[in-house]
C-alpha positions in Angstrom: -27.7 81.5 -45.5 -29.2 84.4 -43.5 -32.8 83.2 -43.8 -31.8 79.7 -42.8 -29.9 81.1 -39.8 -32.9 83.2 -38.8 -35.2 80.2 -39.0 -32.9 78.2 -36.7 -32.8 81.1 -34.2 -36.6 81.3 -34.2 -37.0 77.5 -33.6 -34.5 77.7 -30.8 -36.3 80.6 -29.1 -39.6 78.7 -29.5 -38.1 75.7 -27.8 -36.7 77.8 -25.0 -40.1 79.3 -24.3 -41.8 75.9 -24.4 -39.4 74.2 -21.9 -38.8 77.2 -19.7 -35.2 77.8 -20.6 -34.0 81.1 -19.1 -36.7 81.0 -16.4 -34.6 79.0 -14.0 -36.7 75.8 -14.5 -35.1 72.6 -15.7 -36.7 70.3 -18.1 -36.2 66.7 -19.2 -36.1 65.4 -22.6 -39.2 63.5 -23.7 -39.0 59.8 -22.5 -38.5 57.3 -25.2 -39.4 53.6 -24.6 -36.5 51.3 -25.7 -37.4 48.6 -28.1 -37.3 44.9 -27.1 -34.0 44.5 -29.1 -32.5 47.5 -27.3 -33.5 46.1 -23.9 -32.0 42.7 -24.8 -28.8 44.2 -26.0 -28.4 46.3 -22.8 -29.2 43.3 -20.6 -26.7 41.1 -22.5 -23.9 43.6 -22.3 -24.6 44.1 -18.5 -24.4 40.3 -18.0 -21.1 40.1 -19.9 -19.7 42.9 -17.8 -20.8 41.2 -14.6 -19.3 37.9 -15.6 -16.1 39.6 -16.6 -15.9 41.3 -13.2 -16.6 38.1 -11.3 -14.0 36.2 -13.4 -11.4 38.9 -12.9 -12.1 39.0 -9.2 -11.8 35.2 -8.9 -8.6 35.2 -11.0 -7.2 37.9 -8.8 -7.9 35.9 -5.7 -6.2 32.8 -7.3 -3.2 34.7 -8.5 -2.6 36.7 -5.4 -3.5 34.0 -2.9 -0.5 33.3 -0.7 1.0 29.8 -1.0 0.4 27.8 2.2 3.9 26.3 1.8 5.3 29.7 2.8 4.0 29.1 6.3 6.5 26.3 6.6 9.5 28.1 5.3 10.8 29.0 8.8 12.3 25.6 9.4 13.2 22.5 7.4 10.1 20.7 8.7 8.0 23.8 8.7 7.4 23.7 12.5 4.0 24.2 14.1 2.3 22.0 11.5 0.4 18.8 12.2 1.0 15.3 13.3 0.2 12.3 11.1 -1.2 9.3 13.0 -1.1 6.1 10.9 -3.3 3.2 12.0 -1.8 -0.1 10.9 -2.4 -3.9 11.2 0.0 -6.5 9.7 0.6 -4.8 6.4 4.3 -3.9 6.8 5.1 -3.1 3.1 2.2 -0.7 3.0 3.2 0.8 6.3 6.7 1.4 5.1 5.4 3.2 1.9 3.0 5.3 4.0 5.7 6.3 6.5 8.2 7.2 3.7 5.5 9.4 2.0 4.1 11.3 4.9 7.4 11.9 6.7 8.5 13.8 3.6 5.6 16.1 3.4 6.1 19.8 4.4 4.3 20.7 7.6 4.4 17.2 9.1 5.8 17.5 12.6 5.9 13.9 13.6 4.6 10.6 12.2 3.0 8.4 14.8 2.4 4.7 14.1 -0.5 3.2 16.2 0.6 -0.4 16.8 -2.1 -2.7 18.2 -0.8 -6.2 17.2 -0.4 -8.8 20.0 3.3 -9.0 19.5 5.6 -5.9 19.5 7.5 -5.3 16.3 10.8 -7.1 16.0 14.0 -5.1 16.1 14.5 -5.5 12.4 11.0 -4.5 11.6 11.2 -1.6 13.9 14.4 -0.4 12.3 13.1 -0.8 8.8 10.0 1.2 9.6 11.7 4.0 11.5 14.4 4.3 8.8 12.2 4.3 5.8 11.6 8.0 6.3 15.0 8.6 4.8 14.1 6.9 1.5 13.1 10.2 -0.1 16.2 12.1 1.0 16.3 15.6 2.4 14.7 16.6 5.7 12.1 14.1 7.1 9.8 14.2 10.0 10.5 12.1 13.1 8.8 8.7 13.2 7.5 7.3 16.5 5.9 4.0 17.4 2.9 4.0 19.8 2.7 0.5 21.2 -0.6 -0.7 22.6 -1.0 -3.8 24.8 -4.6 -4.3 23.7 -5.9 -5.0 20.2 -8.7 -2.4 19.8 -9.9 -0.1 17.0 -10.3 2.5 19.7 -6.5 2.7 20.0 -6.3 5.0 17.0 -7.9 7.7 19.2 -5.9 7.2 22.4 -4.2 10.5 23.5 -0.6 10.4 22.4 2.1 11.3 24.9 4.4 14.1 23.6 1.9 15.3 20.9 2.5 19.0 20.6 0.5 20.0 17.5 -3.2 20.8 17.7 -3.9 19.3 14.3 -3.9 15.6 13.9 -4.2 13.9 10.5 -5.6 10.4 11.0 -5.0 7.9 8.2 -5.0 4.2 7.4 -1.8 2.6 6.3 -3.2 1.8 2.9 -4.1 5.4 1.9 -1.8 7.9 0.3 -2.7 11.6 0.1 -0.4 13.7 -2.1 1.6 16.3 -0.1 0.1 19.2 -1.9 -3.4 18.0 -1.3 -2.7 17.3 2.3 -1.3 20.8 2.7 -4.5 22.3 1.2 -6.6 20.3 3.6 -4.6 21.4 6.5 -5.3 25.0 5.5 -9.0 24.2 5.4 -8.8 22.7 8.9 -7.1 25.9 10.1 -10.1 27.8 9.1 -12.4 25.5 11.0 -10.3 23.8 13.7 -13.3 22.4 15.7 -14.5 20.5 12.6 -13.5 17.2 11.1 -11.9 17.9 7.7 -11.4 14.9 5.4 -11.4 13.2 2.1 -13.8 10.3 2.5 -17.5 11.5 2.9 -20.4 9.3 4.0 -24.1 9.9 4.8 -26.8 8.7 7.1 -30.3 8.4 5.8 -33.7 7.8 7.4 -34.9 4.4 6.3 -38.5 5.6 6.2 -38.8 9.4 6.3 -42.6 9.2 6.8 -42.4 6.9 9.8 -42.4 8.0 13.4 -39.6 5.5 14.1 -36.2 7.0 13.5 -34.3 4.2 11.8 -31.2 5.1 9.9 -29.3 3.6 7.0 -25.6 4.1 6.2 -24.9 5.8 2.9 -21.7 4.8 1.1 -19.7 6.8 -1.4 -22.2 6.2 -4.2 -24.9 7.8 -2.1 -22.8 10.9 -1.6 -21.9 11.0 -5.3 -25.5 10.8 -6.4 -26.9 13.3 -3.9 -24.0 15.6 -3.2 -24.9 15.3 0.5 -22.9 13.9 3.4 -22.8 14.0 7.2 -19.5 12.3 8.0 -15.9 12.3 6.9 -14.2 9.0 7.9 -11.2 9.1 10.1 -9.3 6.9 7.7 -8.2 10.2 6.1 -9.2 13.3 8.1 -7.9 16.2 10.2 -9.3 16.9 13.6 -8.2 18.7 16.8 -6.2 16.7 19.3 -8.8 17.5 22.0 -11.0 14.9 20.4 -8.5 12.2 21.3 -9.1 13.0 25.0 -12.8 13.4 24.6 -13.1 10.0 22.8 -11.0 8.1 25.2 -11.9 9.7 28.6 -15.3 11.4 28.2 -17.3 9.7 25.5 -19.8 7.1 26.7 -17.9 3.9 27.6 -20.7 1.8 26.1 -19.8 3.2 22.6 -16.2 2.1 22.9 -17.3 -1.3 24.2 -19.6 -1.6 21.2 -16.6 -0.9 18.9 -14.5 -3.5 20.7 -17.3 -6.2 20.5 -18.1 -5.6 16.8 -14.6 -4.6 15.6 -16.1 -1.8 13.5 -17.5 1.8 13.5 -14.8 3.6 15.6 -14.8 6.2 12.7 -18.6 6.6 13.0 -18.2 7.0 16.8 -15.7 9.8 16.3 -18.1 11.5 13.8 -20.9 11.3 16.4 -18.6 12.8 19.0 -17.5 15.8 17.0 -21.0 16.5 15.7 -22.4 16.3 19.2 -19.7 18.8 20.5 -20.0 21.3 17.6 -23.6 20.9 16.4 -22.1 21.4 12.9 -21.3 19.3 9.9 -17.8 18.1 8.9 -15.9 19.5 5.8 -15.3 17.3 2.8 -12.1 18.3 0.9 -12.1 17.3 -2.8 -8.8 15.8 -3.7 -7.2 12.8 -5.2 -6.2 10.0 -2.8 -4.7 6.7 -3.6 -5.6 3.3 -2.0 -2.5 1.1 -2.2 -4.1 -1.8 -0.4 -6.9 -4.2 -1.5 -8.2 -5.6 1.8 -9.8 -4.2 5.0 -12.9 -4.2 7.1 -14.8 -2.3 4.5 -14.3 -5.1 2.0 -16.1 -7.7 4.2 -19.5 -9.0 3.4 -22.4 -7.3 5.2 -20.3 -4.2 6.0 -23.0 -1.7 5.0 -25.6 -3.5 7.2 -23.3 -3.5 10.1 -22.6 0.2 9.7 -26.3 0.9 9.7 -26.7 -0.9 13.0 -23.9 1.3 14.4 -25.8 4.4 13.4 -29.0 3.2 15.1 -27.1 2.0 18.2 -25.1 5.1 18.7 -28.1 7.5 18.1 -30.0 5.5 20.8 -27.1 5.8 23.2 -26.9 9.6 22.6 -30.7 9.9 22.8 -30.8 11.8 19.4 -29.0 11.9 16.1 -26.2 14.4 16.3 -24.9 14.1 12.7 -25.6 17.2 10.6 -25.9 16.9 6.8 -24.4 19.4 4.4 -23.6 19.8 0.7 -20.6 22.1 1.2 -17.3 20.9 -0.4 -13.8 22.5 -0.2 -12.1 22.7 -3.6 -8.7 24.1 -4.4 -9.5 26.8 -7.0 -5.9 26.7 -8.3 -6.5 23.2 -9.8 -10.2 23.7 -10.8 -12.0 25.8 -13.3 -15.5 27.4 -12.9 
């Protein structure tokens, strides 16, 4: 044991002299190059740790994210929410279903019905529409009729007397958006109140990108689905600030409103042009399930896409440029989606 102990002491002393121990100098161990397998293992473990950290962070955000419904808990109707503006035309059963649904959603302050038919609603019809908000029971938003003397698609954007909320949800009478989805979209709009925030995206495309002539074509839903790119959200189901009602009716080029009246189409494209021209920014598409409870409308008519393309080119000529801005950004509720 003693010789072996002395040998170890001599080896340690030699090592101390070689690396300067005791002289105040520090030394480093000889550098060893890791093997390829070692580098792969270290990299793999680091990736797993990073993924775990991101997943944990995202899960924490989801679990600790405040429920938007809590913002409406102060009153039965949730005060300070948004107004629903339903555009309708001779589809009374659909209108009753829509009013009954939206008047029962938390956060809805008032449901306005834009009436543009030549004849005012009969007393029985008026009563059945105004009272259908009670079908679901419980607290319901007030329902008001906005009677217009002229039949015009522009009527859906006329400023509404007595409107107190900044947020307006514009919707057709044949579209149902679930209350929870609507509440999420309202939260998205609150984060970008100058933008249009909606559920029905569309796109404008250059007919010939290599040409000096700027001619545009209207891209339907399939165009958006294929490319993931959009530049409009249609006003048939979208949030926007009430200031755009005044801008559309009183400050936008009258020739655009005249074009809408003459062609009975494209008031939604005109609103998209207006908002994009004001903000210089794209709209926000909210992913969510919506339900069409009707089967007929302007969009079902033959030649609809061609007419929409003409609207794009006419409006861009009136503006002197193309204000629409394309984007690929989409708002998704992470509580109902997986990575």
